[in-house]
N, C-alpha and C positions, 0 to 999 in steps of 0.2 A: 343605967345609961341615960344620958340626956338625949332628948329628941333634937334632931337637927332640922334645919330649914328644909322646906319643901320647895325646891326651885321651880317646879311646875306651877305652883300656886303663886309664888312671889314674882317670878319672871316668866309668865306664860308666853310672851313673845319670843324669848330665847328658846324655850322648848319647841314652839312652833317652827322656828328656824331650823332646829335640829331635825324635826319631823319632815321638813321640806327636803332636806338632804336625803333622808330615808326614802321619801317618795321618789326622788331621782334614782337612788340606788336600786329600787324595785324595777326600774326600766332598763337596767344595764344587761349586757350579754352574759354576765357571769351566771353560772348555774347555781341552783339553790344549794347544792352540795359544796361548791366552792365558797359561797357566802358563809355557810355555817362553819366550815373548816377555819376560815379567817376569824370569825367571831369567837369560836371556841378557843383557838390557839392564843389569840391576843388576850382573852379573858383569863386563860391559864397563867400566862406570863404576868399579868397584872394582879393575879390572885383575887379576882372579883367573883366571889361565890354566887352572888345573885345572877350574874350573866352566864357563868358556867352552867348553872342549873337550867336556866332558861334555854340556852342554846344546845345543851345536851339533849333536852327533851325534843327540841325542834329537829335536831340532827337525826334522832331515832325516827321521828314522825315522817321525815322525807326519805328514809331508807338508808341512811349511813349505818353500816354495821357497827354493832357494839364494840367489836374487837378493834376496829379502826379508831373509834372514839377513845378507847382505852390506850391505844398506842400513840395518840396524838402528842402526849407530853414527851415522848421519845421518838419523834417522827424520823429523825436523822438515822436512827439505827433500825427502823422498821421497814420490812419489805412491802408493807401494805399501801405505800404511797407511790404513785407513778411520778414520772419526771416532771410533768406539769405541776402536780401538787407539791412536789419538793421545791420547785422554783417559787411557787406561791407562798409556801410556809416559810421559806428562808426570808422572803421579803417581809412577811408578817413579823418574824423574829427581829429583823434588823430595824424595821420602822418602829416597832413597839419599844425596842431598847435603843432608840435613835441616839441617845446620849452617849452610848458606848463607843461607837465608831461610825455612825451614820449608815447609809446604804452603800455597800461595796460595789465596785464596778462589776465584778463577776455576778453578783446577785442581780443587779440592774439589767445586765446584758442577757442573763438567763431568762428573765421575765420578758424582755423584749422578744427574744427568740421564741419563747413558748406562747406568748399572748399577743404580740404586736403592740404598737404604741397605744392605740385606743383602749384595748382591754387592760393593759398594764396600768393606765390611768384610772380605770374603773376599779381595779384591784387596790390601788393606792387609796382611792377615796373610801372604799369599804374598810380598809385598815384604819384610816384616820377616824372614821365614824365610830367604829367599835371602841377605839381607844378613848374617844370623847365620852361615849356611854359608860365605859368602865370608870372613868374619872368621876363622872356624874354620880354613879352608884356608890363608889367607894367614899367619896368626900361627904356624901349625905347619909352614909350608912344605911342604904336601902336594904330591906329584907323582904322576903316573900311572906 
């Protein structure tokens, strides 16, 4: 396998800009559990092994049950996710697969109902960021 570019070395300003958004996300009202569910679910959809491994470890570290992590790939059928988590995960699915049908009105309104406008915007930014990191890792074939 050929080595790919190291964007962090070639474009450090771009990486710093991404880290700036990460710094902002660390100040939001989302719980650590919500953030890790977002990161894990998007990484599963994008098939980013690097990020799945990283965020699975972090999820366990912050107290998310193994069974919940295992059920995340089939969250719609699992009783382990409450109404708020279901709204959050549906938004993750639709934003990560935005090319399929965009974000539906029912999903958008469920998030507004569960989180309010401010926190829905924070959820959206967290989804956008993990999708960016997944693309970063997949395009450059990052490995642990």
